C-alpha positions, -999 to +999 in steps of 0.1 A: +245-603-159+233-617-125+247-604-092+263-629-068+235-628-043+198-621-042+188-589-022+162-562-020+179-540+006+215-532+014+209-551+047+202-583+027+231-576+004+255-576+035+239-606+052+238-628+020+274-620+012+284-631+047+265-664+043+278-671+008+315-666+018+313-679+054+343-702+063+362-692+031+392-669+027+374-648+002+387-612+004+362-584+009+386-555+015+423-547+017+442-519+033+477-507+038+486-509+075+516-486+070+531-469+040+558-494+032+538-525+042+521-548+016+483-548+014+465-566+043+434-585+033+402-589+053+379-618+046+341-618+049+341-637+082+361-608+097+338-582+081+308-601+096+323-600+131+333-564+130+300-551+116+279-571+141+302-559+170+298-522+160+260-527+155+258-538+191+276-508+202+254-485+182+222-502+195+234-499+231+242-462+226+208-453+214+208-455+176+173-463+166+159-472+132+160-440+110+185-422+132+213-404+114+249-411+122+276-390+106+310-400+091+339-377+084+366-399+069+387-408+040+381-441+023+391-469+046+380-502+061+365-486+091+342-464+069+327-497+055+322-512+089+303-481+101+282-480+070+274-517+070+266-517+107+241-488+101+225-507+073+221-537+096+202-519+123+182-494+101+204-463+108+211-437+082+246-430+069+254-392+067+288-389+051+309-356+048+338-347+027+370-345+046+378-312+029+349-294+045+357-267+069+342-269+105+313-244+098+300-266+069+304-298+090+284-280+117+256-271+092+253-308+080+254-322+115+227-299+126+206-302+095+207-340+096+203-341+134+231-367+136+234-385+170+270-399+166+299-385+147+327-409+134+359-391+124+392-405+110+423-386+118+434-360+144+427-333+118+390-344+115+387-349+153+398-312+158+369-301+136+344-323+156+357-308+188+352-273+174+316-278+165+304-302+191+289-277+215+269-262+185+253-295+175+224-301+199+215-336+187+252-348+187+261-368+219+293-387+210+324-385+187+342-416+178+378-413+163+393-441+141+428-430+148+444-422+182+452-384+181+486-371+187+472-346+212+462-367+242+440-339+257+415-346+229+407-379+247+400-360+280+368-348+265+339-370+279+322-371+246+352-384+226+360-421+223+383-443+203+370-467+176+390-495+192+374-490+226+339-489+210+347-522+192+359-538+224+327-527+242+306-540+213+322-573+213+311-578+249+276-565+242+269-586+211+258-619+227+231-600+246+220-580+217+222-605+189+186-612+188+176-575+188+200-568+159+186-597+140+150-585+145+159-550+135+176-562+103+144-582+094+122-551+097+141-530+072+121-523+040+132-512+005+115-478+010+134-471+042+160-444+042+196-457+037+216-425+035+216-388+033+242-376+007+247-339+008+254-324-026+287-306-027+271-279-048+287-251-067+263-225-051+244-222-019+241-245+011+244-283+006+211-303+004+207-338+018+194-361-010+174-389+007+183-422-009+164-453+001+175-489+000+153-493-032+169-463-049+204-477-045+196-514-050+176-508-082+205-487-095+231-513-086+211-542-102+205-522-134+243-514-136+251-550-133+230-557-163+252-533-184+286-540-168+302-573-158+316-573-122+325-607-108+344-626-082+377-623-100+376-585-100+395-562-078+386-525-075+409-497-063+389-473-042+401-436-039+371-414-050+353-401-018+328-426-005+306-397+006+299-392-031+272-413-047+293-422-077+319-441-056+293-453-031+272-471-056+297-480-084+329-485-064+314-500-032+280-516-032+281-527-069+316-542-063+304-560-032+273-573-050+295-587-078+318-604-053+348-581-062+375-572-038+379-536-027+414-523-021+417-489-005+444-464-015+465-448+013+453-414-001+444-396-033+481-387-036+492-423-038+468-436-065+497-442-090+518-461-064+489-481-050+477-490-085+509-509-092+508-525-057+471-536-058+470-545-095+433-538-098+410-550-126+386-521-122+393-485-114+364-460-108+376-424-114+367-390-126+381-375-158+409-356-141+429-389-135+427-397-173+436-362-183+467-362-160+479-396-173+473-385-210+493-353-204+522-371-187+524-396-216+523-367-242+550-349-224+572-379-223+567-384-260+574-347-269+606-348-249+617-379-268+635-383-301+618-378-334+618-416-339+601-421-306+574-395-316+568-412-349+565-446-333+540-433-308+518-416-335+519-449-354+509-469-324+480-445-317+467-449-352+470-487-350+453-487-315+423-466-328+418-490-358+419-520-335+395-503-310+371-497-339+370-534-348+396-537-375+416-570-374+438-591-398+470-571-404+459-546-377+460-574-351+497-581-358+504-544-358+486-540-325+508-566-308+539-547-319+523-514-308+516-529-274+552-541-271+568-507-281+543-483-264+512-494-246+525-522-224+545-497-205+513-477-197+495-509-187+523-518-163+518-484-146+482-491-141+491-525-123+489-547-155+455-563-148+431-536-158+399-549-175+384-515-176+382-480-161+348-463-152+347-426-157+320-404-142+313-372-123+320-350-154+324-353-192+355-371-204+370-354-235+366-378-265+402-374-276+414-386-242+390-415-240+400-426-276+436-426-265+430-451-237+408-471-259+435-473-285+460-484-258+437-513-250+426-498-217+388-497-220+371-467-204+334-471-197+318-436-193+286-431-174+264-403-162+241-395-133+235-374-103+236-378-065+198-375-067+196-405-092+215-429-070+235-420-092+236-438-126+211-429-154+232-440-185+264-459-192+284-473-221+290-511-220+323-529-225+330-534-262+303-509-273+319-477-259+314-445-279+336-417-267+319-384-264+286-401-252+276-416-218+260-445-233+225-461-231+198-455-205+199-481-177+171-508-175+142-495-153+152-459-159+136-434-183+155-404-196+138-375-216+150-344-233+129-312-227+133-283-251+146-253-232+126-227-252+091-241-245+096-270-220+082-295-245+093-331-242+110-339-274+125-373-267+120-401-242+138-434-239+133-462-215+162-486-207+140-517-216+128-507-251+159-493-268+158-475-301+196-477-311+191-454-341+174-426-322+188-391-323+173-358-310+179-321-307+194-309-274+176-298-243+174-303-206+179-340-195+151-354-173+150-387-154+123-409-140+126-443-123+131-462-090+166-447-088+153-411-083+157-399-047+129-397-022+135-359-020+157-334-001+159-338+036+137-312+054+135-292+022+102-296+003+106-265-017+139-277-032+123-311-038+094-295-058+119-275-079+139-307-087+110-332-093+080-321-113+044-333-112+051-361-137+078-375-113+105-363-137+137-352-120+152-321-137+190-325-139+200-291-150+222-307-176+218-301-213+222-330-238+209-349-268+205-385-279+229-396-307+221-430-322+205-440-290+233-429-267+231-398-245+256-370-252+261-343-225+265-308-238+268-287-206+250-274-175+221-249-180+235-227-152+270-227-169+255-212-201+271-179-211+250-153-229+273-130-248+266-093-257+250-103-289+225-126-271+241-159-283+240-189-259+274-204-254+282-236-234+317-234-219+322-271-212+329-283-247+352-254-253+372-261-221+375-298-231+394-287-262+422-274-240+426-304-217+451-320-240+474-291-241+507-297-223+509-260-213+474-259-197+464-275-164+431-258-159+410-234-179+377-216-172+358-198-200+344-164-191+324-137-211+289-132-197+274-102-215+307-095-232+314-092-269+338-121-270+349-152-250+380-151-228+397-175-204+414-178-170+442-202-174+461-222-147+494-232-165+511-266-161+537-250-138+562-279-142+561-276-179+564-239-177+594-239-153+612-266-173+608-244-204+621-213-185+651-233-174+658-245-210+654-211-225+674-194-197+644-171-187+652-155-154+624-147-129+621-141-092+586-154-088+558-173-107+539-140-112+571-126-129+574-157-150+538-155-162+542-118-172+572-127-194+565-118-230+578-151-244+556-171-219+526-149-229+533-157-266+532-194-259+497-192-246+486-168-274+496-194-299+481-223-279+447-203-277+447-197-314+455-232-323+428-247-301+402-220-310+405-228-347+379-255-343+353-232-327+326-211-341+334-174-343+313-164-312+329-193-292+366-185-300+388-174-270+400-140-279+420-131-248+432-147-215+449-141-182+473-166-165+465-175-129+495-180-106+480-207-084+461-240-091+423-243-085+419-267-056+393-281-033+411-266-003+412-231-018+376-233-027+375-232-065+367-270-069+340-292-055+352-323-037+346-342-070+369-318-088+343-297-107+349-260-111+328-237-089+324-210-115+308-184-094+337-187-068+363-185-096+346-155-112+343-138-078+379-146-067+394-135-100+370-108-109+399-083-111+414-104-139+381-106-157+375-070-154+411-063-168+403-084-198+371-067-207+381-031-196+382-017-232+351-037-244 
């Protein structure tokens, strides 16, 4: 499917979009000026003016081609202006997660040698002020929002975005020719961004992604997924992550879609109904939450409501699997009775969701498909720009991440002897091909240039045959890639058996009693679990059953509550092999979060952190082993 404009670099993408929509009211972005206000749209003429204005400011303040400029901000219009201005003059975008503490911000700023640091709110400005003196290359901090503490603005190195834009507006007429010449000089192999891996262990590494890396990936994705001028994308995943950057930002712009920013990650549900998007890019956590909310609502309803829901699900699955005739009539009734309400809560205009960042449990994916809400699951890494594989609309197979993208080659390498046992190119596609499992490797124009100032880590990741080693385990099933787990996540039990915890944990994601679960049992005779309960469900149950407690910890120790989880563990473990079954557990009294350190910013479990933090519970489980 062709993209809206021709381009070989991100610079050309921006310039050609501005030319195409010049003088029109075509919306590029939309934002909420205040919580209660309606969305405010921004057309391409305004984007063009803002980007050129900031580009003039950056040129005047010494940003040369190849220089790094850092961004510490939530998703918002200003983020896009900074990024596009950098692409226009050959600068390099270094984006940081807003959840990072000051010491990690300091490490990335120093490692990247960033010259200018853009920050969003007063909270982020405070971090910048803390680390400024320790960052020798940093000479300026620019805040998007005016801070509540006026003394912040007394610092000579702190400026406001609005002042920078006012200065840039005056400078632009004098610098227009220089900006034009710099934009013409940008080549596909030039560095566009450093994306620092959030990582579950060790210090973050800066993946060097070129214009060619990102552009090739975007064009390949457009051949698999239709994104067009009638689409509207709701943006809430962090733009400092490669998944949102390529799929929810550059690919949307290239297709002519509008990008609506949520107010925050906490307002996604509200903003979804206000923005009425056609496409939503997300991680599995959103779908799990929606599924569990719907399941709870049904379970709390009457027996008739439960039977209607079960019937609607069966009809939905049949319809999603291609059955028509009588099923088509039944589906209309199922929509009216059940699924239309869910669609209304997603804004009423969803064409499809895109899920990435982690594996989506097949049961949850099938539920959405049955409801008529298509979920296109994909797979990739920061280091692959990021997409390697994806399903296509109408050909989704839950439990897989779809076919290899055009231009990309994916191979499976046997873990025992490192032999390549399977290799598929996106152009020549064997739809009936299946393989045994092994490590997933990737080769293609989407593979990063390497890690910034870290040749050793680059050599560990990319071999002499130019294959990037993902560290993920998977197999091909009828031509589509299926992810098993991470090599590093593999648990070896006391009997020497290899156990991948990911598929086991996925079984429990549909339980109304369980919010999060981590499998443990390295070198132990059996598997166990640390469980974060669904506290709302638990407290509602305690109230209904008149269970008295002074604290959450006391409630979790209650024998009746413990029995609930014993039954739930037994029920879900019934599907597992003997050595995979969960034999014991401990309930954790607080949620795993990004802020408390147990999750990466993309909501993946940091297993080593969890095991260290809750080592006393794990020791207690296996004390008698």
